[in-house]
C-alpha positions in Angstrom: 0.4 129.4 216.5 0.2 126.5 218.9 -1.3 126.0 222.4 1.2 126.1 225.3 1.3 122.7 227.1 -1.1 123.7 229.9 -3.6 125.0 227.4 -3.3 121.8 225.4 -3.9 119.8 228.6 -7.1 121.7 229.4 -8.4 121.5 225.9 -7.8 117.7 225.9 -9.7 117.4 229.1 -12.6 119.5 227.8 -12.7 117.4 224.6 -12.9 114.3 226.8 -16.0 115.9 228.4 -17.5 116.5 225.0 -16.7 120.2 224.8 -14.9 120.8 221.5 -16.1 124.4 220.9 -13.4 126.3 222.9 -10.6 124.5 221.1 -12.1 125.1 217.7 -12.7 128.8 218.6 -9.2 129.3 219.9 -7.5 127.8 216.8 -9.7 130.0 214.6 -8.8 133.1 216.6 -5.1 132.4 216.2 -5.5 131.9 212.5 -7.5 135.1 212.0 -5.2 137.1 214.2 -2.2 136.0 212.1 -4.0 136.8 208.9 -4.6 140.4 210.0 -1.3 140.9 212.0 1.4 138.6 210.5 3.8 139.8 213.3 1.5 138.3 216.0 3.4 135.9 218.2 0.9 135.2 221.0 -2.8 135.2 221.8 -4.5 134.6 225.1 -8.2 134.2 225.7 -9.4 134.7 229.2 -12.9 133.6 230.3 -13.9 135.4 233.5 -16.8 133.2 234.5 -14.7 130.0 234.2 -11.6 131.6 235.5 -9.6 130.0 232.7 -7.0 131.5 230.4 -5.9 129.8 227.1 -2.7 130.8 225.3 -1.3 130.3 221.9 2.3 131.0 220.9 4.1 131.2 217.7 5.8 128.0 216.4 9.5 127.8 215.8 9.0 128.2 212.0 6.9 131.3 212.5 9.5 132.8 214.9 12.3 132.0 212.4 10.3 133.9 209.7 9.9 136.9 212.0 13.5 136.8 212.9 14.4 137.0 209.2 12.3 140.1 208.8 13.8 141.7 211.9 17.3 141.1 210.7 16.4 143.0 207.5 14.9 146.1 209.1 15.9 145.8 212.8 13.6 144.8 215.6 13.4 144.1 219.3 15.4 140.9 219.1 18.1 142.6 217.0 18.3 145.5 219.4 18.7 143.1 222.3 21.5 141.4 220.5 23.3 144.7 219.9 22.9 145.5 223.6 24.6 142.1 224.3 21.6 140.5 225.9 22.0 136.8 225.7 19.0 134.5 225.3 20.3 130.9 225.6 17.1 129.1 224.4 16.6 126.6 221.5 13.6 128.0 219.7 12.6 124.5 218.5 11.7 123.9 222.1 9.6 127.0 222.5 6.3 125.2 223.2 7.8 122.3 225.1 6.5 121.8 228.6 9.8 122.3 230.4 11.3 125.2 228.4 8.2 127.4 227.7 8.1 128.9 231.1 11.9 129.7 231.0 11.6 131.2 227.5 8.5 133.3 228.5 10.0 134.6 231.7 13.4 135.4 230.2 12.3 136.9 226.8 8.7 138.0 226.9 9.6 141.7 227.4 12.3 141.6 224.8 10.4 139.5 222.3 7.1 141.3 222.6 7.2 144.8 221.2 3.5 145.6 221.4 0.3 144.2 222.9 -3.4 144.8 222.4 -6.2 143.9 224.9 -9.7 143.6 223.6 -12.6 143.0 226.0 -15.2 140.3 225.1 -18.7 141.6 225.9 -22.1 139.9 226.0 -24.8 142.6 226.3 -23.6 145.0 228.9 -21.3 142.5 230.6 -17.6 141.9 230.1 -17.3 138.1 230.0 -13.6 137.8 229.0 -10.7 139.4 227.2 -8.4 138.7 224.3 -4.8 139.7 224.6 -2.6 139.8 221.5 1.1 140.1 221.3 3.3 141.1 218.4 7.1 141.3 217.7 7.0 144.8 216.2 6.0 148.1 217.9 3.4 149.2 215.3 1.9 145.8 214.5 -1.6 146.6 215.8 -1.8 150.2 214.5 -4.9 150.9 212.6 -6.1 147.3 213.0 -8.1 147.5 216.2 -11.5 147.5 214.5 -10.6 144.7 212.1 -9.3 142.5 214.9 -12.3 143.2 217.2 -14.7 142.2 214.4 -12.8 139.1 213.4 -12.3 137.9 217.0 -15.7 138.8 218.4 -14.4 141.5 220.8 -14.9 145.2 221.4 -12.4 147.5 219.7 -13.9 150.6 221.4 -12.4 149.6 224.7 -9.1 148.4 223.4 -6.0 148.9 225.5 -2.6 149.2 223.9 0.6 147.9 225.4 -0.9 147.0 228.8 0.9 143.6 228.9 4.3 143.8 227.2 5.5 141.2 229.7 3.0 138.6 228.3 1.7 138.0 231.8 -1.4 136.1 230.6 0.8 133.1 229.8 1.2 132.7 233.6 -2.6 132.6 234.0 -2.7 129.9 231.3 -0.2 127.8 233.4 -2.8 127.8 236.2 -5.7 126.6 234.0 -5.4 122.8 234.5 -5.5 123.3 238.3 -8.5 125.6 238.0 -10.3 123.2 235.7 -9.8 120.5 238.3 -11.1 122.8 241.0 -14.2 123.4 238.9 -14.9 119.7 238.8 -14.7 119.6 242.6 -16.9 122.7 242.9 -19.6 121.2 240.5 -19.8 118.0 242.6 -19.9 120.0 245.9 -22.7 122.2 244.6 -24.8 119.2 243.9 -24.2 117.9 247.4 -25.0 121.2 249.0 -28.1 121.7 246.9 -29.5 118.2 247.6 -28.7 118.2 251.3 -30.0 121.7 252.0 -32.9 121.6 249.5 -31.8 124.7 247.6 -31.0 125.5 244.0 -27.5 125.5 242.5 -27.2 129.3 242.4 -27.9 129.5 246.2 -25.5 126.5 246.8 -22.8 128.4 244.9 -23.3 131.5 246.9 -23.1 129.6 250.2 -20.0 127.8 249.1 -18.4 131.1 248.0 -19.2 132.7 251.4 -18.0 129.7 253.4 -14.7 129.8 251.4 -14.3 133.5 251.9 -14.9 133.3 255.7 -12.5 130.4 256.0 -9.8 132.2 253.9 -9.5 129.4 251.4 -10.4 129.0 247.7 -13.7 127.6 246.5 -11.9 124.5 245.2 -10.5 123.8 248.7 -13.9 124.4 250.3 -15.5 122.1 247.7 -13.0 119.3 248.4 -13.8 119.7 252.1 -17.5 119.3 251.4 -16.8 116.2 249.3 -14.6 114.7 252.0 -17.3 115.3 254.8 -20.0 113.9 252.6 -17.9 110.9 251.7 -17.1 110.1 255.4 -20.8 110.4 256.3 -21.8 108.1 253.5 -19.5 105.3 254.6 
């Protein structure tokens, strides 16, 4: 599986900042998921603290292989064809920047026959989630524990078929903007902490409260702080 364009963009930015761990982890997750569930066509990793979602989707070769199997025994795409549902998309362009959104919006429900959500826990806290998507209805049956162990998630709290529409791909589309917001927030926190003689945690809480009261996002509030600081420094 390959990253969708927005995920690739965020990974490239993180690598430029010296963070290669998330990209390595994501690729390893995709490989392990496909080893356990060959029918897997998508994987999304959501990190709650960072507010970022990373998504992998099957390549054109992998989709073609799954299609071959579906034509042998029937499957969601075959059923859609029999119901005269037309999907006018070139699969070779599945992960291209312009066509991925169209493909996902038009075919996710038809192309995804099952999903599995596994929470990622650290101690007694849920810090993220892993969403898996497969092209066959029973792809994840009896594999929850194996997937949870391989991917570092909890199988005990697994949720089946909660996201057949593959909605996490839309969260991944927002990741580049959210990463840019985080850069603004980090700089603003430094400004607030230094100017008010408080620690970063308190600065973050004050920024969060200010944004909530103003009805704007933390990123917007952070940019306002930077703009005011910049104007006062001139």
